[in-house]
C-alpha distance (Angstrom), angle and dihedral (degrees) to the residues before:
residue distance angle dihedral
M1 . . .
T2 3.80 . .
R3 3.72 115.7 .
R4 3.76 118.9 -141.1
V5 3.78 118.9 -135.7
V6 3.76 113.7 -142.8
V7 3.77 116.4 -158.8
I8 3.74 114.8 -159.8
T9 3.76 116.4 -156.3
P10 3.75 113.8 -153.2
R11 3.79 118.1 -124.5
M12 3.80 94.5 -157.3
L13 3.93 118.1 55.0
T14 3.78 136.4 -166.3
K15 3.84 117.0 -120.8
D16 3.78 92.4 -97.3
Q17 3.83 91.8 47.3
A18 3.84 91.5 47.1
A19 3.85 90.9 49.0
Q20 3.80 90.2 50.1
Y21 3.91 89.8 45.9
C22 3.79 87.6 54.3
G23 3.73 94.5 45.2
V24 3.80 98.9 -118.4
S25 3.79 136.7 100.4
A26 3.85 118.8 -87.7
E27 3.85 87.5 -112.1
V28 3.83 93.3 55.1
F29 3.80 91.9 41.0
F30 3.81 92.8 52.5
R31 3.87 88.4 48.7
I32 3.85 99.4 49.9
C33 3.76 108.2 22.0
P34 3.81 111.4 104.8
V35 3.85 92.4 -172.4
R36 3.81 111.7 104.5
P37 3.68 121.3 -143.9
A38 3.74 123.4 -116.9
A39 3.86 119.9 -129.0
I40 3.77 109.8 -120.0
G41 3.84 91.7 179.9
N42 3.83 141.8 1.7
S43 3.87 100.2 -76.4
I44 3.76 134.5 70.6
R45 3.87 87.1 -113.2
S46 3.75 89.6 66.2
L47 3.80 94.5 65.1
R48 3.81 113.5 120.2
Y49 3.74 137.6 -174.9
D50 3.81 119.2 -135.2
V51 3.84 112.7 -126.8
K52 3.80 92.0 -146.8
L53 3.85 91.6 55.7
L54 3.76 90.4 45.3
D55 3.85 89.1 51.9
A56 3.80 90.9 50.2
W57 3.78 92.0 51.7
L58 3.86 92.7 45.4
D59 3.83 90.0 48.3
N60 3.82 90.1 61.4
F61 3.82 93.6 60.8
G62 3.82 110.6 105.0
P63 3.80 142.3 137.6
D64 3.81 90.4 -70.9
T65 3.79 93.8 54.4
P66 3.82 107.5 112.0
E67 3.79 93.9 -141.0
T68 3.77 113.4 27.4
L69 3.79 126.2 -166.4
H70 3.83 86.8 -114.6
E71 3.81 92.0 59.8
L72 3.82 88.8 46.5
W73 3.84 90.7 50.5
V74 3.77 90.6 49.4
D75 3.86 93.1 47.5
E76 3.81 89.7 48.6
L77 3.76 93.1 50.6
L78 3.78 94.2 46.6
A79 3.82 89.2 49.5
K80 3.79 91.1 53.0
L81 3.81 89.8 47.2
D82 3.79 94.7 47.1
G83 3.70 99.8 38.9
P84 3.81 120.9 -139.8
S85 3.77 114.8 -0.4
P86 3.79 118.3 -117.2
P87 3.78 119.3 -108.4
K88 3.75 113.1 -82.5
R89 3.82 115.5 -100.7
R90 3.77 117.1 -114.2
R91 3.80 116.0 -116.0
R92 3.80 124.6 -133.6
G93 3.68 107.6 -85.7
D94 3.85 96.5 27.4
S95 3.73 109.0 131.8
Q96 3.93 117.9 -122.4
L97 3.67 125.3 -152.2
N98 3.78 113.0 -128.7
T99 3.74 110.9 -138.7
């Protein structure tokens, strides 16, 4: 007798799972994702992202999107290769606090 394996794909994902689903790190996901998690329980650990809402957000990315996932992946990769980024230079006219 052959036993069938049933794979259940969750509809609601943790932040790390949602980031992996979208193909970016959790840090990038938290920074760019407009989808808000739903509270399944009473703690912050119960927050879950709906796959259908993530799909709708991802479906809106295109060549006219100002910041595409591809650009974010490249930025993330370059940041990992380069290490921490140097502090941003001040532009002329920026005010400085004297301490």
